[in-house]
N, C-alpha and C positions, 0 to 999 in steps of 0.2 A: 603649370604649377598646381592647378586643381587636380589634375590626373595624378601627379606625384603624391599629393597629400592623401588622395583617395587610396592609392596603392599602399602607402605607409599605414594608413588606418586599417586597411584590410589585413595586412601582415600582422599588425599588433593584435587585432581581433582573433586571427587564426591561431597565433602562438598562445594567447591567453586561453582560448578554448581548449587547445591541446594540453596546456598545463593543468587546467581544471580537470580534464578527463584523466590525466596521469595521476593526479592526487587521489582519485577514487579507484582507478583500475591500473595500478602500475605494471602488473605482469602482462596485461593485455597490451599495454603501451610498449613494453620490451619486445613482445612477439611481433607487433606491427613494425617496429623499427628494424628487427632482424629480417623480416620479410621485405621491407623497403630496400635494405642493402643487398639482399639476394637478387631482387629484381633489377637493381642498379648494376650488379655484377653481370647479369645476363645481357642488359642493354649495352654496356660498355664493350662487350665482346664483339659487337657488330661494327664498332668504329675502326677506321683504318689504323694501322700501326706499321712501324719499320719492317722491311723485309727480313732483316737479321733476326727480328723477334719472331716473326711468323713461322720461320723455318726450323725453329728449335722448340720442342715441347715445354721444357722448363722455363725458357725465357718468355714464351707465349703466356703460360699460366702466371708467371711472376708479374708480367706487365699488367695483366688484368687485375691481379690482386692489389698491386700498387695503385692502379687507377681508382679503385674503390676507396683505398686508404687515403688517397689524396683528397677526395671529396669529403670524407669524414674529417680529416685534419683541418681543411680550410673552414668548414662550417663550425667545427668545435672550437678552433682557436679564437674565432670572433665571438662565438657564443659564451665561452668561458670568461673572457675579458669583459663582455657586456654584463654578465651576471655579477661579477665582482664590482664593476662600476655602479651597478644598480644597488648593490648591498655591500659596501666597503668593509663592513664588520666581518665578512668572511675571512679576510686576511688575518684577523686577530683571534677569532673564535672558529677554529676548524672542526669543532665537535658538534655544537648545537645550532650554529647559524645556518640558515637556509632560506629559500624562497621558491615559489612555484616554478619560476623560470630555471633555477638551478636544478631542482629535482627532476624536471623534464629532461634536462641535459644529461643527467646521470642515467636515466632510462634509455635515452637516445644512444649514448655511447655504449651502454651495456649490450643493447641490441646489435651494435656494430661488432663488438668483440666476440660475441657468440657466433655471429655469421662468419667472421674472419677465422676463428678457431676451427669451425666446421669446414671452411674452405681449405684450410691447410691439411686437416685430417684426411679429407677425401680427395685430395689433389693427386696423391701418389708420390708426393715429395715430403711427406711428414717427417721422415727420419732425418732429412737434411735440414729441417726447420724446427728441430726440437727446442731450440732456445726461444723461438717466438712463441711456441706453445706454452713453455714454462712461464714466460712473461705474461701471456694472456691469462693463464690460470691464476697467477698472483693478482692481476688486475681485477679479474672477475670476482675473486674472493672479496676484495675490498668493496667493489661496486655493488655486488649483491647484498652484502651486509648492510651497506648504506641504504639500499632500497627497502630492505625488510625493517630495519630499526629506525630509519630516517635520521640517524646520527651520522656524523662525519661527511655530510653532504658537501659542506664547504671545503673540506679537505680533498674530496674528489675533484671539485671544481678547480682548486689550485693545482692538483696533479695534472689536470687537462691543459694547463699552460704549456706542457711539453709539446702539444700539437703544433705550436708555432714552429718549433724546430722540425717536426715531422714533415712539414711542407717542403722544406729544403732537403731533408734527408731522402724523401721519396723522389724528388726531382733529380737529385744526384744519382740515385739508383737507376732511374729510368733512362737517364742519359748514358750510363754505363751499359745498360742492356741494349740500347740502340747503337752502341759502338762509337759514342762520341769521343773526339780527340781530347784526352785528359790534359793536354797542354794548351788547349784553346782558351780564349778569353772568357766565353760563356761558362765553361766548366770551372775555370778558376774563380769566377765570381760566386758561382753556386757553392763550391766547396768551402770558400771563405765564410759566406753567410751561414752555411751549415754548421761550421765550427763555432762561430760566434753565438748563434742561437742555441746550439747544443749546450754551451757553458751557461748562458744567461737564463734560458727558459727550461731546459731539461734538468740540468744539474741544480739550477736555482730553485726550481719547484721542489725537487727532492730535498734540498737543504731546508726549505721553509717547513715542509711537512715533518721531516725528521726532528728539527729543532722544536716544533710544537709538541710532538709526542714526548720527547725527552724532558722538556720543561714541565709538562703536565701529567707525567706518567703515573703519579700516585693516585690520581682520581679519575683518569680516563677509563671508560668501560672497555674491557678486552684490549687494553693497550699493548699487552705482550704479543698478541697475535699480529697487530698492525705494525709493531716495531720490527718483528721478525720478517714480515712481508716487505716492508719498506727497506729494511737492511739488505735483504736479498736483491731487491731491485737496484739499490745503491751500488752494490758490487757489480751487478750486470752493466749498469750505466758507465762505470769507470772502465770496465774491460772494453766496452764498445767504444769509448772515447779513445783509448789507447790504439785500438784497431783502426779507428778512423784517422787519427793523426799519423800512424805508421803508413797507412795506405795512400793518403793524399799529400802528406808533407815530408815524409822521411824516406820513401822508397821510389826509386826510379823504375817505372814499370815499362815493359815492352811485351808484345805478344809472342808467345811460343807456340809452334805448330809441331804436331807429332804424327806418327804413322796412322793413328786412327782418325785423323782429320779434324779432331776437336781442338779448339783454341783455348789456351789458358793464359792467365796473367801471371807473369814472372817478374822477379826482381833481377838486379844485375848479375846475381849468381845463379840465375835460372832455377831458383827454388819456387815451387808453386805457392802462390798467395791465395788465389781464389779462382775457381773454375768459372769461366763465363757461361 
């Protein structure tokens, strides 16, 4: 019991010290976080992975990219909710409400998105991932503005509620990369939880932010920029939801094999849905 209390106290002290440093040197904090995720990327490449992933360059890169994203999503999902639990006013005032813990999270996630965008750009698969790069550009615009002005910090924290869904979204993608049976019970559970959390956490967070901007548009600083960015992301989220529902709940999928030896996922009419 004493060891547990000591560990909690040490964690609280460490987070408080990091938050204090971030308040004074935010850009150094962002750089350190980017470096942390890059080192994590390198470390995770050494872990074992399914043979189907190892033998395919794109799957191998995607698996590692998703592994890093899974770590970020898990940490951020807990951190964002803890920040709001510590300062509930963030749900009401998404412009000026803030806390050292929340500001540190903004810098932490900014570091991740910078590293992830760089990973995509230099992976050799950037052309096929242009939608992710567009999403990261919009996210980084909002996050960097928040770091510079220290406004909309609480709005960024609410936006990070989506990471709850990202946990299941990444799990689903990794199962598909590994060649999991999409009719199996584990995959069925994951795809259902993915859909539920997508609606409640991803679309729910977008709704709260959009509603706040529209209701306070007349006095919010640079509201038109944020409304445009959030509007673009709203459209992307709805398109992704349609793709998700179509792929997991509306299409009977089966593997198709071709002369070049590559396997693609097809629907019942053998139209290509997505290359594995």
